[in-house]
Residue, then its C-alpha position, 0 to 999 in steps of 0.5 A: m499500499w502506497v500513501v502519497d503525500g501529494a503536496n510534497v511530491v508535487g512540490s518536488r518538481p519545479d514544473g510551475w506547480w505554484k501557479d496551478r495546485p489544482g492542475a498539479a494534483s491532477r497531473l500526479h493523479a494521472r501519473l499514479a493512475g498509469s503507473v498502477d494500470g499497466g505500468a511497472t507497478a501494476g496492481a499497487s494500491v495507492v492512497l493520495v492525500l491532497e491538501g489546500a487548493a490541490r483538492a480542487g484537482v481531483e474529487e475525493g474518493e476511488q478513481q482510477r484504482i487511486r483512493v483520493v483523500h482530501a485532508p481537512g487541515e494539515g496533510d501530514d496529520t491525514i497521512v499519519e491517520c491513513a498509514s496507521s489505519l492501514l498498518g492496523e489492517g495488517l497491510d505493508v505501507v509505504v509513505v512517499t514523502a521527503d518530509r523529515g518530520l512526516r518520516a519521523r511520525v510514520t517510521p515508528l508506526g511500521a511504515e517504510v518511507r520513500g522520496p518522490s523520486w521513488l515513484p515511477 
């Protein structure tokens, strides 16, 4: 199970995301959908957590085999909640982020952490 820190992954590429956060979220969603639907990581289960203005880019819910979660506030808190819940179900969880503070919160729970460049 992957839990993707949408804000951090989008922010890792200087492609103008700051001008169009919803568009950047939509592009990330499409990229993830392409990787789990026949790409190198076909069959992976993904939770994409979006916060702030990026939430307008992709509707919350299951779309193209990606579960999109809109953080009501701080995205990191929602990511920790998602990871904890999935780990509680006995699933292996990889949190995709470069955020050191978030890494420090999810690693003790049992989640692995990978940086944004790890994503296909």
